[in-house]
C-alpha positions in Angstrom: 0.0 0.0 0.0 2.8 2.6 1.0 4.5 2.2 -2.5 1.2 2.4 -4.4 0.3 5.4 -2.5 3.7 7.3 -3.2 3.0 6.5 -7.1 -0.3 7.9 -6.9 0.7 10.9 -4.8 3.5 11.7 -7.6 0.8 11.7 -10.1 -1.4 14.0 -8.0 1.5 16.4 -7.3 2.0 16.5 -11.2 -1.6 17.3 -11.8 -1.7 20.1 -9.3 -3.8 18.5 -6.6 -1.3 19.6 -3.8 -0.1 23.0 -2.8 3.2 23.6 -1.0 2.4 23.6 2.6 4.6 26.7 3.1 1.9 28.8 1.2 -0.9 28.0 3.6 -1.8 29.5 6.9 -3.7 27.4 9.7 -7.1 28.3 8.1 -6.0 27.4 4.5 -4.5 24.3 5.9 -7.8 23.2 7.3 -9.6 24.1 4.1 -7.1 22.2 2.0 -7.7 19.0 4.0 -11.4 19.5 4.1 -11.3 19.6 0.1 -9.0 16.4 0.0 -11.7 14.4 2.3 -14.6 15.9 0.3 -13.0 14.5 -2.9 -13.2 11.2 -1.3 -16.5 11.7 -0.3 -17.5 12.7 -3.9 -16.3 9.4 -5.2 -18.3 7.7 -2.5 -21.4 9.6 -4.2 -20.2 8.5 -7.5 -20.6 4.9 -6.5 -24.1 5.4 -5.3 -24.9 7.0 -8.5 -23.4 4.2 -10.5 -25.6 1.8 -8.6 -28.8 3.9 -8.7 -28.5 4.5 -12.4 -27.6 0.7 -13.0 -24.4 1.7 -14.9 -23.0 -1.7 -14.5 -20.1 -3.5 -12.9 -17.2 -1.5 -14.6 -18.6 1.7 -13.7 -19.0 0.7 -10.2 -15.4 -0.7 -9.7 -14.1 2.4 -11.4 -15.7 4.6 -8.8 -14.4 2.2 -6.1 -11.1 2.6 -7.7 -11.2 6.5 -7.5 -12.1 6.2 -3.6 -8.8 4.1 -3.1 -6.6 6.4 -5.2 -8.0 9.5 -3.2 -7.3 7.9 0.1 -3.8 6.7 -0.8 -3.0 10.0 -2.3 -4.1 11.7 0.9 -2.1 9.3 3.2 1.2 9.7 1.0 0.7 13.5 1.0 0.4 13.7 4.8 3.3 11.2 5.3 5.5 13.2 2.8 4.8 16.2 4.8 5.6 14.7 8.1 2.0 15.1 9.4 1.7 11.4 10.0 4.4 8.7 10.6 2.8 5.4 10.6 2.8 2.9 7.7 -0.5 2.7 6.1 0.3 -1.0 5.1 1.2 -1.9 8.7 -1.8 -0.3 10.4 -4.1 -1.6 7.9 -3.1 -5.1 8.4 -3.1 -4.7 12.3 -6.5 -3.2 11.9 -8.1 -6.0 9.6 -6.7 -8.5 11.9 -8.0 -6.8 15.0 -11.5 -6.6 13.2 -11.4 -10.4 12.9 -11.7 -10.5 16.7 -14.6 -8.1 17.2 -18.1 -9.1 17.9 -20.8 -9.3 15.2 -21.5 -5.7 13.9 -18.8 -4.8 16.5 -21.3 -5.1 19.4 -23.8 -2.8 18.0 -27.3 -3.8 18.5 -29.9 -3.4 15.8 
């Protein structure tokens, strides 16, 4: 995951999706990350639209891919800026294994 994230982030940098952090004050910093997260949210909405409009398997999988691309790009960007330090690959595996031990529906009733 980490290597793929770096490759995706390099493309995002090349295409202008990231601004140098030294150009941002605290408000701009928050707004920048809000926009990054909203781009992930918009990709989720596009999956829903593909399902609603019955666009087929290919369209759904393409939109799911866009979610992963945005998430991995965000991770690599934050890692490269020193804002996070953990390996996504390692934390992902740890979290996936932990989820195997959790109760059905993580204990939520309903």
